[in-house]
C-alpha positions in Angstrom: 1.4 125.8 42.3 -2.2 124.9 41.5 -4.2 127.9 40.2 -7.7 129.0 39.2 -8.5 131.4 36.4 -11.3 133.9 36.2 -12.0 136.7 33.7 -11.8 140.4 34.5 -12.3 143.5 32.3 -8.6 143.4 31.5 -8.6 139.8 30.7 -7.9 136.5 32.4 -6.5 136.7 36.0 -4.7 133.7 37.5 -5.3 133.3 41.2 -3.8 131.0 43.8 -6.1 128.3 45.2 -6.3 128.4 49.0 -4.4 125.7 51.0 -6.6 123.7 53.4 -5.0 122.5 56.6 -6.7 119.8 58.3 -5.6 118.8 61.9 -6.3 115.3 62.9 -5.8 114.6 66.6 -5.4 110.8 67.3 -4.6 108.3 70.0 -4.8 104.7 69.3 -7.3 105.3 66.4 -6.1 102.6 64.0 -9.7 101.3 63.6 -11.1 104.5 62.0 -8.1 106.6 61.0 -7.8 104.9 57.6 -11.3 106.1 56.7 -10.7 109.5 58.1 -7.5 110.1 56.0 -9.1 108.5 52.9 -12.1 110.8 53.1 -9.7 113.8 53.1 -7.7 112.4 50.3 -10.8 111.6 48.3 -12.1 115.2 48.7 -10.8 115.9 45.2 -9.2 119.3 46.2 -5.8 120.1 44.9 -4.2 121.8 47.9 -4.6 120.1 51.2 -2.2 119.6 54.1 -3.0 117.0 56.8 -1.4 117.5 60.2 -1.7 114.3 62.4 -1.1 115.0 66.0 -0.4 111.6 67.8 -0.5 111.5 71.6 1.5 108.3 72.0 -0.4 105.5 70.1 0.5 101.9 70.8 -1.6 100.3 68.1 -1.1 100.5 64.3 -2.0 104.2 64.0 1.3 105.3 62.7 1.5 102.5 60.2 -1.9 103.8 58.8 -0.4 107.4 58.6 2.7 106.1 56.8 0.5 104.4 54.1 -0.8 107.8 53.2 2.4 109.7 53.1 3.0 108.5 49.5 -0.1 110.3 48.2 -1.0 112.9 50.8 0.9 115.9 52.3 1.1 114.7 55.8 2.8 116.5 58.8 3.2 114.2 61.8 3.6 115.7 65.3 4.4 113.4 68.3 3.1 115.2 71.5 2.5 113.9 75.1 -1.1 113.4 75.8 -2.4 116.6 77.3 -6.0 116.4 76.0 -7.7 116.9 72.6 -7.7 120.7 72.8 -3.9 120.8 73.3 -3.4 118.4 70.5 -5.5 120.5 68.1 -3.8 123.7 69.1 -0.3 122.1 68.5 -1.5 121.2 65.0 -2.9 124.8 64.3 0.3 126.3 65.4 2.3 124.6 62.5 -0.6 124.8 60.0 0.5 126.5 56.6 -3.0 126.8 55.3 -5.3 129.6 54.3 -8.3 127.5 55.5 -8.5 125.8 58.9 -10.3 122.8 60.2 -10.0 119.8 62.5 -11.3 116.3 62.0 -11.2 113.8 64.8 -9.6 110.5 63.8 -12.9 108.6 63.9 -14.9 111.1 61.8 -15.0 111.6 58.0 -15.7 114.2 55.3 -18.4 113.1 53.0 -16.1 113.4 49.9 -17.1 110.1 48.3 -20.7 111.1 48.2 -20.0 114.5 46.6 -17.6 113.0 44.0 -20.6 111.1 42.6 -22.6 114.2 41.8 -22.4 115.1 38.2 -23.2 118.3 36.2 -23.7 118.5 32.5 -20.0 118.9 32.0 -18.8 116.2 34.4 -18.1 116.2 38.1 -19.8 119.2 39.8 -17.0 120.4 42.0 -19.2 122.8 44.0 -20.8 119.7 45.5 -17.6 118.4 46.8 -17.0 119.6 50.5 -13.7 121.4 50.0 -14.9 123.1 46.8 -18.1 124.3 48.5 -16.1 125.6 51.4 -13.7 127.5 49.1 -16.7 129.2 47.5 -18.2 130.1 50.9 -15.0 131.5 52.3 -14.7 133.9 49.4 -17.2 136.3 51.2 -17.2 134.9 54.9 -14.5 134.4 57.5 -15.9 131.0 58.7 -18.4 128.7 57.4 -20.3 125.4 58.4 -22.4 122.8 56.6 -24.6 119.9 57.6 -23.3 116.7 59.3 -24.4 113.1 59.3 -24.2 111.0 62.6 -22.8 107.4 61.7 -22.2 104.5 63.9 -19.0 102.3 64.2 -19.9 100.5 60.9 -20.5 103.7 59.0 -24.3 103.4 58.9 -26.3 106.6 59.5 -27.9 106.8 62.9 -29.7 109.3 65.3 -31.7 110.9 62.6 -33.9 113.0 64.8 -30.9 114.6 66.5 -29.6 115.5 63.1 -32.9 116.8 61.9 -33.2 119.0 65.2 -29.7 120.5 64.6 -30.3 121.2 60.9 -33.5 123.1 61.8 -31.3 125.6 63.7 -28.4 125.5 61.3 -30.6 126.9 58.6 -31.8 129.7 61.0 -28.4 131.0 62.2 -28.3 134.0 64.6 -25.7 134.6 67.2 -28.4 134.9 69.8 -29.6 131.4 69.0 -25.9 130.2 69.1 -25.5 131.5 72.6 -28.4 129.3 73.7 -27.8 126.2 71.8 -24.8 124.4 70.0 -26.3 123.4 66.8 -23.2 123.7 64.8 -21.4 120.3 64.1 -17.8 120.5 64.5 -16.6 118.2 61.7 -18.3 120.5 59.2 -16.8 123.8 60.2 -13.9 125.7 58.4 -12.4 129.1 59.0 -9.9 131.3 57.4 -6.4 132.0 58.8 -7.3 135.7 59.4 -10.2 134.7 61.7 -7.8 132.6 63.7 -5.3 135.3 64.0 -8.0 137.5 65.6 -9.8 134.8 67.7 -6.8 132.8 68.8 -6.6 129.1 69.6 -8.8 126.6 71.4 -9.4 127.0 75.1 -7.4 124.1 76.5 -9.3 124.1 79.8 -12.5 122.8 77.8 -12.5 119.1 77.4 -15.8 118.6 75.7 -17.1 121.9 74.4 -13.9 123.6 73.1 -15.7 123.6 69.7 -18.8 125.4 71.0 -16.6 127.9 72.8 -14.6 128.5 69.6 -17.9 129.0 67.5 -19.1 131.6 70.1 -15.7 133.5 69.9 -15.9 133.3 66.0 -19.6 134.3 66.0 -19.0 137.4 68.2 -16.8 138.9 65.5 -18.1 137.3 62.1 -21.2 136.1 60.6 -20.8 132.6 59.2 -21.8 131.3 55.8 -24.0 128.1 55.8 -23.4 125.4 53.3 -26.7 123.5 52.7 -25.2 120.2 52.1 -23.6 117.4 54.1 -19.9 118.1 54.4 -18.9 115.5 57.1 -20.0 112.6 59.3 -19.5 112.4 63.1 -19.1 109.0 64.4 -20.9 107.9 67.4 -19.5 104.7 68.9 -18.7 103.1 72.3 -15.1 104.4 72.2 -16.0 107.9 71.4 -15.3 110.2 74.4 -18.2 112.6 73.5 -20.6 109.9 73.0 -19.8 108.4 76.5 -20.0 111.8 78.1 -22.9 113.3 76.3 -24.7 114.5 79.6 -21.3 116.2 80.7 -21.2 117.8 77.3 -24.7 119.3 77.6 -23.8 120.5 81.1 -20.5 122.2 79.9 -22.3 123.7 77.0 -24.8 125.5 79.2 -21.9 126.8 81.2 -20.1 128.2 78.2 -23.4 129.6 76.8 -24.0 131.6 80.0 -20.3 132.8 79.9 -21.0 134.4 76.5 -24.4 135.9 77.7 -26.8 133.0 77.0 -28.7 133.8 80.2 -31.8 132.1 81.1 -32.2 130.9 77.6 -29.2 128.7 78.1 -30.8 127.1 81.2 -34.0 126.4 79.2 -32.1 125.0 76.3 -30.2 122.8 78.7 -33.3 121.2 80.2 -35.0 121.0 76.9 -32.0 119.3 75.4 -31.9 116.8 78.1 -35.5 115.9 77.7 -35.3 115.9 73.9 -32.2 113.7 73.7 -33.8 111.3 76.2 -36.9 111.1 74.2 -34.9 110.5 71.1 -32.8 107.7 72.8 -29.5 109.6 72.7 -29.3 109.8 76.5 
C-alpha cells in the first residue's frame, strides 16, 4: 500500500493515500481513448483505478483498453447502451475509490503539463492534477479546477468561452451556480462520502447531468477551487455535447429553475445564447 508521512507531536504518522476512481464511459472512441487513458496514467499519482464502461463498441476501443491493462489498474464493464448517465452510474457503483470523477473518452487530464513543472527539489507534485485534488479534498467534500477547450487535434480553442467560465469559477457562490453552469465537468472531483449523501447521476438527464449533480453537491457542501488547469474538454464534430450546445443551454435553464434559479436562470439563458453566438460557439 502506498503511504504518505507527516509529523505529529508524538512523532511520524503514516497515512494511507486516497484511491482515485475515474469512470470512463466509452462507445466507439478508439480515436481519442488512447490519449484519455494516457493522461490518467501520466498523472503521476500512485493510487488510481480506471473503470471503463463500454456500451458496445465495434471499433478498436477494447484493443486500446487492453494495451493499458499491463500498466494501469483497469476495470472493464460491458453494458448495453442506455445513455451516458447510466454508463457513468454503472461505473460509480463498482468504484472502490475514496475520490470519484468521470472523464469522457475524448477528454484528457492535463497531467503532462503538470509533470513539467519543477520545484527546487524536483517535480512539484502539488502542480499535478491528482496531487492538487488530494490536497483540496483534505478540507472539502468536492472540488473543481480550470479546464481548457481543445479541438480534435489537441489544440486549444474557444478561448473566450474558457475565459468567461473562469471569471465565475473564481467567484463561486451557490446562488451564482443556480443561474449559470460555469464548472467544467472534466475538472471536478468529489469524495465518496459526498456521493453517499448525494447519490448517483439523474439518468433522465442527457446533456446536463453534470450541472444537476453540481447543484446537488453545492446544496450540501461548499467546493474548493483549484486555480490551475486540471483537464481539457474536447470539442469536435463527433462530440454529442458540441453538436447539441443549444439543447444543452436550454436544459441547463430548466435544471437551474428546478433548484431555485428563478428569473436569474432565464436571464442567464438569453445572455448565454447571445454571448456564445457572439463568440462563435453557436
